[in-house]
FIVORO-896037 format. One line per field, with one value per residue (C-alpha): residue number from 1; residue in one letter; x, y, z. Coordinates in Angstrom, 3 decimals, padded with zeros to 6 digits, m for minus. Layout:
N
k	[NUM:...]
r	[a:...]
c1	[X:...]
c2	[Y:...]
c3	[Z:...]
! end
This chain:
158
k	[1:2:3:4:5:6:7:8:9:10:11:12:13:14:15:16:17:18:19:20:21:22:23:24:25:26:27:28:29:30:31:32:33:34:35:36:37:38:39:40:41:42:43:44:45:46:47:48:49:50:51:52:53:54:55:56:57:58:59:60:61:62:63:64:65:66:67:68:69:70:71:72:73:74:75:76:77:78:79:80:81:82:83:84:85:86:87:88:89:90:91:92:93:94:95:96:97:98:99:100:101:102:103:104:105:106:107:108:109:110:111:112:113:114:115:116:117:118:119:120:121:122:123:124:125:126:127:128:129:130:131:132:133:134:135:136:137:138:139:140:141:142:143:144:145:146:147:148:149:150:151:152:153:154:155:156:157:158]
r	[m:f:k:a:q:t:v:i:v:v:q:n:n:q:w:a:i:s:v:p:r:s:r:q:t:a:s:p:t:l:a:q:k:g:l:a:f:g:v:e:s:v:v:v:d:g:n:d:a:l:a:m:f:a:v:c:y:w:a:v:e:r:a:r:s:g:q:g:p:v:l:v:e:a:l:t:y:r:i:g:a:h:t:t:s:d:d:p:r:r:y:q:p:s:e:e:l:d:e:w:r:g:r:d:p:l:l:r:m:r:r:f:l:e:d:r:g:l:w:n:d:d:m:e:q:q:a:v:e:d:a:l:a:g:i:d:a:a:i:a:e:a:e:a:l:p:m:p:s:y:a:s:y:l:e:v:s:q]
c1	[000.000:001.189:001.920:001.016:001.993:m001.512:m004.038:m007.599:m009.942:m013.637:m015.827:m019.035:m021.507:m024.453:m026.067:m025.909:m027.650:m031.040:m030.706:m029.314:m026.120:m028.058:m029.920:m026.748:m025.049:m025.816:m022.527:m022.888:m019.803:m017.934:m014.689:m015.750:m015.260:m011.525:m011.421:m012.835:m009.650:m007.285:m006.858:m006.587:m009.680:m010.848:m013.890:m013.347:m015.483:m014.889:m016.154:m013.454:m010.321:m008.067:m009.408:m008.945:m005.392:m004.539:m006.024:m004.559:m001.148:m001.257:m002.435:000.301:003.008:001.705:001.659:005.090:006.650:005.609:002.788:000.304:m002.572:m005.206:m008.788:m010.088:m013.861:m014.585:m018.145:m019.613:m022.800:m023.725:m025.423:m025.835:m027.036:m025.320:m025.422:m026.844:m029.997:m030.493:m032.901:m031.984:m034.981:m037.050:m035.358:m033.171:m035.091:m034.738:m034.113:m031.184:m029.754:m030.079:m028.337:m025.407:m025.136:m024.335:m021.361:m019.830:m016.059:m015.152:m017.406:m016.116:m012.500:m013.267:m014.896:m011.948:m009.428:m011.475:m011.909:m008.112:m007.511:m005.921:m008.450:m010.620:m012.484:m009.419:m007.324:m010.041:m010.298:m006.518:m006.598:m009.366:m007.461:m004.250:m006.073:m007.781:m004.473:m002.859:m005.653:m005.367:m001.592:m001.968:m004.538:m002.338:000.653:m001.356:m002.817:000.682:001.864:002.038:m000.572:001.047:001.374:m000.295:003.167:004.224:001.114:002.055:005.579:004.285:001.654:004.104]
c2	[000.000:003.514:005.701:009.036:012.039:013.428:014.934:015.231:017.525:016.976:019.819:018.036:020.911:018.498:019.395:018.886:021.762:020.952:017.397:016.461:014.397:011.546:011.096:011.289:008.167:005.170:005.620:007.157:009.334:010.529:009.463:005.866:006.476:006.805:003.575:001.757:002.747:001.908:005.558:006.431:008.523:010.666:012.811:016.147:019.075:021.435:024.385:023.917:025.673:024.000:020.526:021.168:022.338:019.307:016.772:018.403:018.707:014.997:014.137:016.173:014.698:011.191:011.746:013.431:010.585:008.107:006.439:007.149:009.471:010.729:011.803:014.368:014.828:018.234:018.362:021.810:023.332:025.417:028.492:030.294:029.414:026.798:029.091:032.505:030.832:028.718:029.511:027.248:028.479:026.117:023.011:023.829:023.780:027.133:025.349:023.514:026.783:028.418:025.481:025.643:029.436:028.917:026.787:029.558:028.913:032.599:033.078:029.847:030.924:034.377:032.888:030.517:033.363:035.713:033.025:032.803:036.549:036.375:038.582:041.582:044.431:046.713:044.036:043.494:047.206:047.369:044.327:045.900:049.189:047.369:045.330:048.384:050.278:047.341:047.299:051.054:050.752:047.932:049.933:053.040:050.987:049.429:052.774:054.318:051.806:053.144:051.923:049.255:050.114:048.118:047.283:045.704:043.543:042.305:041.453:039.332:037.516:036.325]
c3	[000.000:m000.769:002.245:000.686:002.781:002.551:004.923:003.634:005.574:004.890:006.099:007.061:007.278:007.634:004.309:000.576:m001.188:000.347:001.606:005.029:005.083:006.675:003.373:001.269:002.618:004.784:006.664:010.126:009.405:006.346:008.012:007.435:003.720:004.356:006.319:003.292:001.431:004.275:005.226:008.919:009.655:012.541:013.384:015.162:016.293:013.380:015.439:018.092:016.840:019.412:018.657:014.928:015.523:017.652:015.243:012.135:013.790:014.639:011.108:009.417:011.646:010.972:007.213:007.151:009.089:006.398:008.317:005.556:004.776:007.196:006.563:009.069:009.171:010.693:012.013:011.554:010.205:007.188:008.610:005.302:001.837:m000.316:m003.351:m004.155:m005.491:m002.360:000.476:003.405:005.404:003.234:004.625:007.657:010.953:012.750:016.086:014.499:013.172:016.590:018.269:015.861:016.072:019.752:018.684:016.543:016.562:016.873:019.894:021.449:021.049:022.391:025.523:025.952:025.773:027.975:030.647:030.850:030.839:027.386:025.557:026.380:024.693:024.675:022.977:020.407:019.684:019.195:016.910:014.815:014.582:013.589:010.953:009.472:009.431:007.623:005.060:004.546:004.091:001.558:m000.414:m000.383:m001.554:m004.389:m005.437:m005.530:m008.127:m011.661:m014.104:m016.289:m019.941:m022.649:m024.027:m020.718:m020.818:m024.289:m023.109:m020.218:m022.258:m024.940]
! end
C-alpha cells in the first residue's frame, strides 16, 4: 500500500444543497469512507479551533513521518445558503440553526481566551485598529503603483 503524505480535511456541514447528510449516505460518518480505502480517519469538532489544531497537527506529523494518509472529518454546520440561489430556510429547521449558532467557533475561542484573561475588549479594539491600518496601508501601496502600460502587458503575455 502507498503511504502518501496526505491529509484530507472533509468539512461536514451536515447538508448537501437541500438534503441532510443523513440522506446522502448510509454511513454514520464521512470518516468511514476513508477507512474503506485503508486511510486512517478521525472525526473532530470542526467548530473547536483548538481541537482542529490538535487533530490536524497529529495528522500532518503522521503523514510526514511516512505512516500514511489521514482523513479528518470536521463536524460543523452550514449556517448560510449553499449558493446565491439557495434559500436554506425552506429546509433547515430554525431550532437547528439556533443550536449551531451557539457553537460559533469565533465566539467559542473568544470565551476561551477571555476566561483565561488572554483577551478583552481593549485588545479586540486594538486588533481591529491594527487590521484596518494594515488594510489602509496595503490599499495606499497598491494605489501608488504606476498603471502598467499596454506594451508591458504584451511582453508578459508572450
